[in-house]
PATORKOL-863552 format. One line per field, with one value per residue: x, y, z of N, C-alpha, C in turn; residue number from 1. Coordinates in steps of 0.02 Angstrom, whole numbers. Layout:
// residues N
nc1 (X;...) $
nc2 (Y;...) $
nc3 (Z;...) $
cac1 (X;...) $
cac2 (Y;...) $
cac3 (Z;...) $
cc1 (X;...) $
cc2 (Y;...) $
cc3 (Z;...) $
pos (NUM;...) $
//
This chain:
// residues 310
nc1 (5889;5973;6099;6108;6107;6228;6316;6297;6341;6477;6512;6512;6632;6748;6697;6692;6828;6879;6819;6876;7013;7012;6969;7068;7181;7150;7147;7280;7339;7305;7364;7467;7495;7475;7548;7571;7439;7394;7485;7498;7544;7642;7725;7881;7985;8053;7975;7855;7895;7931;7807;7736;7811;7783;7648;7652;7645;7746;7780;7790;7659;7579;7614;7564;7429;7402;7432;7329;7217;7248;7235;7097;7041;7100;7095;6984;7002;6985;7056;7094;7022;7109;7084;7004;7055;6981;6904;6856;6727;6649;6616;6554;6441;6370;6329;6262;6119;6049;6077;6021;5884;5854;5879;5786;5660;5665;5666;5539;5450;5485;5458;5321;5269;5328;5294;5153;5119;5180;5102;4979;5017;5048;4925;4848;4902;4977;4887;4842;4877;4973;5074;5103;5150;5261;5342;5366;5436;5554;5602;5629;5720;5830;5866;5987;6026;6082;6055;5915;5892;5944;5858;5734;5764;5783;5652;5558;5619;5692;5610;5467;5476;5429;5488;5634;5804;5909;6003;5946;5840;5703;5563;5529;5647;5686;5606;5631;5761;5722;5625;5706;5794;5700;5625;5700;5729;5599;5557;5636;5592;5458;5464;5523;5426;5318;5364;5386;5257;5185;5243;5205;5066;5039;5052;5002;4926;4866;4778;4700;4642;4565;4478;4403;4322;4369;4374;4441;4518;4561;4636;4741;4797;4815;4858;4942;5025;5097;5182;5256;5333;5463;5584;5557;5566;5702;5749;5702;5778;5907;5894;5878;6002;6085;6045;6094;6232;6233;6184;6273;6292;6167;6159;6266;6225;6110;6163;6159;6200;6253;6309;6359;6401;6500;6595;6631;6687;6794;6868;6910;6998;7086;7069;7101;7072;6937;6871;6897;6838;6704;6669;6684;6588;6469;6476;6461;6331;6259;6280;6214;6083;6053;6061;5952;5851;5863;5825;5694;5639;5604;5489;5403;5394;5345;5406;5542;5573;5552;5654;5766;5752;5770) $
nc2 (631;596;617;513;403;424;410;275;213;247;176;48;30;-11;-137;-203;-200;-280;-403;-428;-437;-548;-656;-649;-682;-813;-878;-864;-949;-1074;-1220;-1217;-1120;-977;-988;-1126;-1169;-1105;-1141;-1277;-1435;-1498;-1405;-1315;-1282;-1157;-1082;-1076;-1006;-885;-839;-826;-724;-621;-604;-561;-648;-694;-601;-524;-555;-442;-346;-399;-394;-255;-214;-275;-208;-80;-94;-114;5;112;78;0;-135;-301;-409;-557;-717;-861;-981;-964;-848;-736;-577;-566;-526;-557;-693;-686;-600;-671;-781;-730;-695;-818;-850;-737;-746;-864;-824;-720;-783;-870;-781;-721;-832;-888;-779;-760;-881;-887;-764;-766;-887;-856;-750;-816;-911;-827;-763;-873;-916;-1039;-1136;-1295;-1282;-1181;-1245;-1350;-1281;-1215;-1324;-1381;-1274;-1273;-1396;-1385;-1281;-1341;-1433;-1489;-1401;-1458;-1594;-1596;-1551;-1657;-1761;-1714;-1714;-1851;-1898;-1820;-1809;-1928;-2035;-2002;-1926;-1799;-1674;-1590;-1638;-1552;-1413;-1270;-1267;-1237;-1159;-1255;-1308;-1228;-1256;-1360;-1317;-1190;-1223;-1297;-1198;-1112;-1170;-1180;-1043;-991;-1050;-987;-858;-869;-895;-777;-681;-723;-701;-560;-515;-561;-485;-358;-365;-364;-233;-71;12;-77;-146;-37;-8;-123;-110;-3;-59;-91;-194;-361;-410;-292;-238;-330;-333;-198;-119;-199;-280;-192;-123;-228;-263;-214;-288;-401;-359;-331;-461;-517;-446;-489;-626;-626;-572;-670;-779;-749;-767;-885;-983;-1070;-1206;-1264;-1237;-1313;-1443;-1460;-1438;-1311;-1181;-1060;-914;-958;-1090;-1061;-1000;-1108;-1196;-1116;-1103;-1235;-1247;-1149;-1022;-877;-736;-742;-793;-691;-577;-619;-640;-510;-445;-506;-464;-325;-320;-373;-274;-167;-216;-219;-83;-35;-97;-29;98;73;61;190;215;123;146;295;368;342;399;534;551;539;653;752) $
nc3 (-4476;-4584;-4530;-4440;-4527;-4598;-4491;-4456;-4574;-4570;-4458;-4505;-4569;-4487;-4455;-4579;-4611;-4510;-4543;-4670;-4634;-4549;-4632;-4729;-4653;-4615;-4740;-4773;-4684;-4728;-4819;-4969;-5120;-5231;-5352;-5372;-5380;-5497;-5600;-5582;-5507;-5576;-5630;-5652;-5511;-5510;-5597;-5529;-5415;-5473;-5521;-5401;-5346;-5435;-5411;-5283;-5178;-5101;-5010;-4844;-4721;-4674;-4765;-4883;-4848;-4835;-4963;-5030;-4976;-5021;-5159;-5166;-5110;-5182;-5318;-5335;-5357;-5350;-5385;-5485;-5523;-5473;-5533;-5653;-5707;-5732;-5686;-5514;-5481;-5589;-5575;-5450;-5466;-5561;-5489;-5381;-5396;-5378;-5243;-5183;-5216;-5147;-5013;-5001;-5022;-4915;-4804;-4819;-4809;-4683;-4599;-4619;-4569;-4440;-4373;-4379;-4310;-4190;-4141;-4124;-4029;-3921;-3894;-3860;-3738;-3633;-3671;-3749;-3882;-3879;-3806;-3895;-4010;-3955;-3920;-4047;-4103;-4026;-4063;-4204;-4199;-4143;-4237;-4354;-4503;-4620;-4604;-4602;-4732;-4807;-4768;-4816;-4951;-4974;-4949;-5029;-5154;-5191;-5147;-5161;-5276;-5309;-5313;-5380;-5340;-5341;-5417;-5515;-5604;-5614;-5528;-5438;-5394;-5291;-5185;-5085;-5032;-4981;-4885;-4799;-4748;-4695;-4589;-4469;-4451;-4443;-4325;-4224;-4248;-4213;-4075;-4030;-4070;-3994;-3861;-3861;-3892;-3781;-3682;-3723;-3720;-3586;-3549;-3483;-3570;-3654;-3571;-3540;-3665;-3683;-3576;-3618;-3708;-3834;-3978;-3969;-4076;-4137;-4033;-4027;-4159;-4198;-4088;-4000;-4084;-4169;-4082;-4037;-4142;-4162;-4111;-4187;-4320;-4323;-4307;-4427;-4521;-4484;-4507;-4645;-4686;-4630;-4704;-4829;-4812;-4742;-4823;-4872;-4832;-4866;-5004;-5045;-5009;-5090;-5213;-5277;-5387;-5316;-5223;-5102;-5129;-5221;-5138;-5056;-5151;-5193;-5076;-5057;-5164;-5136;-5192;-5164;-5201;-5245;-5132;-5039;-5100;-5113;-4978;-4926;-5003;-4957;-4825;-4837;-4890;-4782;-4684;-4747;-4750;-4612;-4587;-4660;-4586;-4463;-4505;-4537;-4413;-4374;-4444;-4395;-4258;-4197;-4095;-4102;-4224;-4194;-4104;-4187;-4263;-4175) $
cac1 (5893;6030;6158;6109;6126;6299;6351;6295;6385;6546;6523;6522;6700;6789;6669;6715;6901;6890;6800;6927;7075;7003;6967;7134;7227;7133;7169;7353;7359;7292;7421;7463;7513;7443;7587;7557;7370;7384;7526;7492;7598;7695;7765;7948;7986;8073;7918;7806;7923;7928;7738;7720;7843;7746;7583;7664;7627;7805;7791;7765;7586;7548;7625;7513;7363;7396;7429;7261;7173;7264;7204;7024;7023;7123;7079;6926;7027;6981;7097;7065;7019;7166;7061;6981;7090;6934;6892;6818;6656;6612;6589;6510;6378;6332;6302;6224;6046;6024;6079;5974;5815;5849;5874;5724;5604;5672;5644;5466;5414;5498;5423;5249;5253;5350;5254;5083;5114;5198;5043;4930;5043;5043;4854;4824;4954;4967;4840;4875;4906;5034;5124;5123;5191;5325;5381;5389;5487;5616;5625;5658;5778;5887;5880;6038;5998;6105;6020;5847;5893;5954;5797;5684;5785;5768;5580;5521;5653;5709;5555;5405;5492;5387;5529;5704;5849;5964;6002;5900;5808;5636;5545;5525;5713;5695;5558;5664;5809;5688;5595;5761;5817;5645;5597;5738;5720;5530;5552;5663;5548;5397;5478;5533;5362;5277;5388;5373;5185;5163;5266;5165;4996;5034;5062;4942;4884;4826;4723;4655;4603;4514;4426;4360;4279;4397;4372;4503;4559;4592;4686;4799;4828;4832;4894;4995;5072;5141;5234;5297;5367;5532;5633;5541;5595;5773;5760;5691;5838;5963;5882;5892;6074;6116;6029;6140;6296;6224;6158;6329;6279;6108;6177;6310;6184;6065;6198;6135;6257;6247;6369;6386;6437;6560;6643;6656;6732;6854;6908;6942;7052;7124;7062;7094;7037;6865;6847;6900;6789;6637;6657;6674;6524;6416;6479;6431;6259;6231;6279;6162;6019;6042;6049;5882;5810;5864;5785;5623;5617;5574;5422;5361;5384;5353;5450;5610;5580;5558;5721;5813;5744;5787) $
cac2 (561;585;612;445;357;432;382;202;192;252;122;-17;25;-58;-205;-232;-210;-339;-463;-439;-459;-616;-703;-648;-719;-885;-903;-868;-1007;-1137;-1240;-1203;-1053;-961;-1012;-1197;-1176;-1082;-1178;-1349;-1465;-1523;-1349;-1310;-1241;-1088;-1048;-1064;-953;-822;-817;-803;-658;-571;-593;-534;-699;-709;-545;-535;-556;-376;-310;-425;-370;-184;-209;-295;-152;-23;-108;-104;74;159;58;-45;-196;-358;-463;-605;-785;-903;-1037;-944;-790;-682;-536;-605;-506;-592;-754;-669;-572;-723;-828;-697;-698;-880;-843;-684;-774;-912;-787;-682;-830;-895;-730;-712;-890;-894;-724;-774;-936;-872;-710;-788;-936;-823;-713;-866;-940;-777;-753;-935;-934;-1096;-1184;-1352;-1258;-1146;-1296;-1386;-1237;-1204;-1386;-1385;-1223;-1296;-1454;-1363;-1240;-1384;-1479;-1465;-1386;-1505;-1658;-1586;-1548;-1725;-1800;-1690;-1738;-1923;-1909;-1788;-1815;-1996;-2081;-1980;-1897;-1740;-1614;-1604;-1640;-1504;-1368;-1213;-1269;-1207;-1137;-1314;-1321;-1187;-1275;-1395;-1274;-1137;-1255;-1315;-1139;-1075;-1200;-1157;-971;-980;-1070;-933;-801;-881;-887;-706;-647;-743;-667;-488;-504;-570;-426;-300;-375;-349;-162;-36;40;-132;-155;20;-17;-175;-84;43;-97;-101;-265;-396;-413;-227;-232;-372;-317;-127;-91;-241;-305;-139;-108;-287;-278;-190;-342;-449;-332;-343;-532;-528;-422;-533;-689;-615;-567;-735;-825;-734;-799;-951;-1031;-1110;-1278;-1285;-1237;-1370;-1504;-1465;-1426;-1249;-1139;-994;-883;-1001;-1146;-1032;-990;-1174;-1220;-1075;-1120;-1300;-1237;-1092;-966;-824;-676;-754;-799;-626;-532;-643;-626;-438;-430;-526;-421;-260;-330;-382;-208;-127;-242;-196;-11;-28;-117;26;153;53;73;256;214;80;179;368;395;337;450;598;553;551;721;800) $
cac3 (-4499;-4627;-4487;-4413;-4581;-4609;-4434;-4462;-4629;-4546;-4409;-4540;-4596;-4447;-4460;-4642;-4606;-4468;-4581;-4721;-4602;-4522;-4687;-4760;-4610;-4619;-4805;-4773;-4643;-4763;-4860;-5040;-5143;-5296;-5409;-5382;-5400;-5565;-5647;-5572;-5468;-5620;-5655;-5623;-5450;-5523;-5628;-5475;-5373;-5511;-5523;-5333;-5336;-5475;-5378;-5216;-5129;-5060;-4965;-4775;-4715;-4668;-4828;-4929;-4828;-4851;-5036;-5050;-4959;-5065;-5224;-5161;-5095;-5233;-5387;-5334;-5389;-5304;-5412;-5532;-5498;-5490;-5575;-5720;-5732;-5743;-5626;-5466;-5478;-5642;-5545;-5394;-5491;-5596;-5440;-5328;-5401;-5348;-5170;-5163;-5218;-5092;-4950;-5000;-5011;-4847;-4758;-4825;-4782;-4611;-4565;-4622;-4523;-4372;-4342;-4371;-4256;-4128;-4117;-4101;-3967;-3867;-3878;-3829;-3690;-3587;-3698;-3782;-3945;-3862;-3788;-3956;-4052;-3922;-3927;-4117;-4114;-3996;-4103;-4266;-4184;-4127;-4292;-4401;-4568;-4672;-4594;-4625;-4805;-4834;-4757;-4864;-5017;-4978;-4950;-5084;-5218;-5208;-5134;-5192;-5342;-5321;-5322;-5398;-5283;-5348;-5474;-5514;-5669;-5611;-5460;-5395;-5366;-5231;-5132;-5030;-4996;-4943;-4826;-4754;-4713;-4663;-4529;-4410;-4442;-4420;-4255;-4183;-4257;-4175;-4004;-4017;-4076;-3936;-3801;-3866;-3889;-3712;-3644;-3744;-3699;-3514;-3536;-3458;-3623;-3681;-3524;-3548;-3727;-3672;-3530;-3656;-3753;-3901;-3996;-3955;-4137;-4146;-3981;-4044;-4223;-4206;-4030;-3973;-4134;-4195;-4033;-4028;-4204;-4167;-4111;-4240;-4381;-4317;-4320;-4498;-4556;-4469;-4542;-4716;-4694;-4616;-4759;-4884;-4799;-4713;-4871;-4896;-4821;-4904;-5074;-5057;-5004;-5147;-5276;-5308;-5406;-5285;-5197;-5049;-5159;-5250;-5084;-5036;-5204;-5194;-5017;-5071;-5213;-5112;-5238;-5115;-5223;-5247;-5063;-5007;-5129;-5096;-4907;-4918;-5035;-4911;-4765;-4855;-4895;-4715;-4652;-4779;-4727;-4544;-4590;-4682;-4529;-4415;-4532;-4533;-4344;-4368;-4473;-4353;-4193;-4205;-4044;-4127;-4276;-4161;-4074;-4241;-4288;-4123) $
cc1 (5955;6095;6165;6132;6201;6340;6353;6339;6458;6562;6535;6594;6744;6763;6694;6790;6916;6873;6852;6992;7069;7005;7036;7184;7213;7157;7245;7378;7347;7351;7411;7483;7483;7481;7573;7486;7360;7422;7520;7552;7655;7740;7833;7947;8006;8016;7866;7830;7919;7857;7716;7750;7805;7679;7592;7649;7686;7822;7767;7689;7555;7559;7576;7444;7353;7396;7360;7212;7185;7233;7129;7007;7040;7099;7016;6943;7028;7020;7059;7068;7081;7146;7047;7020;7046;6926;6843;6743;6616;6579;6539;6442;6337;6300;6255;6149;6016;6022;6029;5902;5805;5840;5809;5664;5606;5647;5568;5429;5423;5462;5348;5230;5268;5308;5183;5076;5134;5141;4992;4952;5037;4970;4825;4873;4931;4913;4878;4907;4971;5090;5149;5169;5259;5371;5408;5443;5554;5646;5661;5718;5840;5907;5933;6009;6019;6069;5948;5843;5901;5891;5741;5700;5769;5693;5548;5554;5664;5650;5492;5415;5446;5428;5600;5749;5908;5956;5953;5862;5739;5623;5541;5593;5725;5653;5593;5717;5776;5656;5649;5785;5762;5623;5634;5729;5649;5522;5578;5620;5484;5408;5489;5468;5318;5299;5374;5299;5160;5184;5223;5093;4987;5041;4996;4897;4842;4766;4673;4611;4549;4458;4379;4315;4304;4397;4440;4548;4596;4647;4750;4835;4851;4876;4954;5048;5121;5197;5278;5340;5441;5584;5620;5570;5671;5790;5751;5752;5898;5955;5898;5968;6110;6102;6075;6207;6290;6196;6212;6314;6222;6123;6222;6271;6142;6098;6174;6195;6251;6313;6401;6426;6501;6614;6673;6705;6798;6898;6945;7003;7097;7126;7048;7058;6961;6837;6845;6846;6718;6620;6644;6607;6466;6416;6448;6356;6227;6227;6224;6093;6004;6030;5976;5835;5807;5823;5711;5595;5578;5503;5375;5344;5396;5400;5523;5623;5589;5628;5774;5811;5763;5858) $
cc2 (548;581;542;395;362;401;306;177;195;196;55;-25;-21;-130;-239;-245;-272;-404;-479;-466;-531;-668;-707;-689;-794;-914;-909;-928;-1074;-1155;-1223;-1132;-1041;-989;-1085;-1208;-1158;-1126;-1253;-1377;-1492;-1467;-1348;-1265;-1168;-1048;-1030;-1006;-885;-795;-791;-735;-604;-555;-564;-584;-717;-652;-562;-525;-487;-335;-334;-397;-297;-173;-226;-238;-92;-33;-97;-30;121;142;14;-110;-252;-418;-507;-675;-823;-960;-1016;-886;-730;-640;-571;-588;-534;-655;-737;-645;-623;-772;-796;-701;-761;-875;-791;-710;-823;-877;-749;-727;-858;-845;-722;-771;-896;-840;-737;-827;-915;-819;-732;-836;-905;-783;-762;-895;-892;-767;-813;-961;-989;-1145;-1242;-1331;-1221;-1195;-1334;-1344;-1224;-1265;-1393;-1334;-1244;-1353;-1431;-1316;-1282;-1430;-1451;-1457;-1436;-1572;-1652;-1585;-1617;-1767;-1778;-1713;-1812;-1935;-1883;-1796;-1888;-2044;-2061;-1951;-1838;-1679;-1633;-1601;-1592;-1460;-1310;-1209;-1235;-1187;-1196;-1329;-1282;-1211;-1307;-1353;-1220;-1166;-1272;-1255;-1105;-1104;-1178;-1083;-955;-998;-1015;-870;-808;-870;-814;-667;-662;-704;-592;-472;-511;-510;-365;-305;-357;-275;-129;-11;-14;-146;-97;13;-69;-149;-35;7;-105;-175;-298;-400;-347;-215;-270;-345;-244;-101;-134;-259;-252;-123;-169;-303;-260;-247;-394;-425;-341;-416;-549;-505;-467;-601;-683;-611;-633;-785;-813;-769;-870;-1003;-1077;-1184;-1302;-1287;-1295;-1435;-1513;-1450;-1365;-1204;-1068;-969;-925;-1059;-1122;-1023;-1057;-1201;-1181;-1089;-1186;-1292;-1179;-1036;-903;-762;-684;-757;-731;-580;-554;-630;-552;-416;-447;-483;-353;-267;-336;-315;-164;-150;-217;-121;2;-46;-60;85;137;63;139;258;167;113;254;399;394;389;519;606;568;624;774;826) $
cc3 (-4540;-4586;-4458;-4465;-4595;-4553;-4437;-4518;-4607;-4496;-4443;-4564;-4553;-4449;-4523;-4641;-4565;-4505;-4634;-4690;-4578;-4578;-4721;-4719;-4614;-4685;-4808;-4734;-4678;-4808;-4933;-5056;-5212;-5355;-5424;-5407;-5474;-5615;-5641;-5536;-5511;-5646;-5620;-5561;-5463;-5556;-5575;-5431;-5409;-5513;-5455;-5319;-5374;-5443;-5308;-5162;-5084;-5012;-4895;-4772;-4716;-4732;-4881;-4913;-4847;-4926;-5062;-5036;-5005;-5134;-5223;-5155;-5153;-5303;-5392;-5370;-5339;-5331;-5460;-5502;-5519;-5537;-5646;-5749;-5745;-5680;-5579;-5467;-5537;-5615;-5491;-5419;-5530;-5548;-5391;-5336;-5371;-5272;-5146;-5164;-5161;-5026;-4945;-4987;-4940;-4796;-4759;-4794;-4707;-4572;-4563;-4571;-4451;-4338;-4330;-4313;-4189;-4098;-4089;-4034;-3909;-3846;-3842;-3777;-3642;-3611;-3730;-3848;-3933;-3845;-3849;-3999;-4021;-3927;-3998;-4132;-4085;-4037;-4167;-4255;-4172;-4185;-4339;-4471;-4622;-4666;-4619;-4701;-4836;-4825;-4805;-4934;-5026;-4987;-5014;-5153;-5238;-5200;-5173;-5262;-5359;-5340;-5342;-5337;-5288;-5409;-5464;-5581;-5670;-5539;-5412;-5362;-5302;-5172;-5073;-4995;-4955;-4880;-4775;-4714;-4672;-4597;-4466;-4397;-4417;-4347;-4208;-4188;-4216;-4100;-3986;-4020;-4016;-3874;-3803;-3863;-3817;-3669;-3660;-3718;-3626;-3498;-3516;-3514;-3657;-3636;-3529;-3609;-3718;-3626;-3564;-3705;-3823;-3917;-3989;-4017;-4149;-4094;-4000;-4106;-4229;-4149;-4009;-4025;-4157;-4146;-4018;-4088;-4205;-4163;-4165;-4306;-4381;-4334;-4394;-4538;-4546;-4504;-4616;-4728;-4681;-4671;-4818;-4874;-4774;-4760;-4898;-4891;-4865;-4978;-5091;-5057;-5066;-5214;-5313;-5325;-5381;-5258;-5141;-5077;-5192;-5197;-5062;-5088;-5204;-5134;-5028;-5117;-5195;-5164;-5196;-5141;-5225;-5177;-5030;-5034;-5111;-5023;-4895;-4947;-4989;-4848;-4779;-4859;-4827;-4679;-4682;-4756;-4657;-4541;-4611;-4624;-4478;-4439;-4528;-4463;-4339;-4396;-4435;-4288;-4201;-4153;-4066;-4181;-4246;-4129;-4127;-4264;-4237;-4130) $
pos (1;2;3;4;5;6;7;8;9;10;11;12;13;14;15;16;17;18;19;20;21;22;23;24;25;26;27;28;29;30;31;32;33;34;35;36;37;38;39;40;41;42;43;44;45;46;47;48;49;50;51;52;53;54;55;56;57;58;59;60;61;62;63;64;65;66;67;68;69;70;71;72;73;74;75;76;77;78;79;80;81;82;83;84;85;86;87;88;89;90;91;92;93;94;95;96;97;98;99;100;101;102;103;104;105;106;107;108;109;110;111;112;113;114;115;116;117;118;119;120;121;122;123;124;125;126;127;128;129;130;131;132;133;134;135;136;137;138;139;140;141;142;143;144;145;146;147;148;149;150;151;152;153;154;155;156;157;158;159;160;161;162;163;164;165;166;167;168;169;170;171;172;173;174;175;176;177;178;179;180;181;182;183;184;185;186;187;188;189;190;191;192;193;194;195;196;197;198;199;200;201;202;203;204;205;206;207;208;209;210;211;212;213;214;215;216;217;218;219;220;221;222;223;224;225;226;227;228;229;230;231;232;233;234;235;236;237;238;239;240;241;242;243;244;245;246;247;248;249;250;251;252;253;254;255;256;257;258;259;260;261;262;263;264;265;266;267;268;269;270;271;272;273;274;275;276;277;278;279;280;281;282;283;284;285;286;287;288;289;290;291;292;293;294;295;296;297;298;299;300;301;302;303;304;305;306;307;308;309;310) $
//
């Protein structure tokens, strides 16, 4: 097992390098320069040029990129924010708990709804309930998250005044953002659970269990569900990782001071060190989440564990 873990960790290195290069290139293509951002547009051109030279912003693209990588690898230096002058991870770590709670609550709620309804839909295949759930799943899958968030805000915050429309003052502030992110994820989770359950239910060992008189609940929950969980667990991990990075729109709509909103603000102000460090931070987290998901496979399916140990 440890060889597999080491192999997967090594495989994440080119993924992270690709993500860093892509974001670095995009930030270089955007207009503006660090000197102007730090000193302001009223500063003297020679002062701006001198600061850009000191920061290395006037070097060729690939030289800047390799200098950035060298600072990370050799000194674990991700730079300082152009806006605040503080190390970038001060801002990232202060904002990350909000994004993490949002992603965690989203994964739990979407998995609870999606897996439960997916099992019901598979067991009641072709019934009116199955048709209703499938239609709702397609509807919420196609619904834009920012539009849904705005509609929920208008209804529950402005009209009914039941919930706050922004901030993170209390647990109530997470209700609307979590619902906004969860509905689309739950819809895809439900469709995946339904399809994997239907495929599993048609297997020979399920028919054998039923022919032996095993109660239907035991057949569904013990035999069918466990073998149908592999792709569902993958989907849960991907939803969690996507929520960490995909909460940008929802955090912006609801004004939540999370990591996604920090990235948006930094992109608008071309605060490249913050954007780069935050993107790399999220990419590392996503790779770690998927590694944990792969390891969980071995505990869900004994055949995979035996393969790892071989």
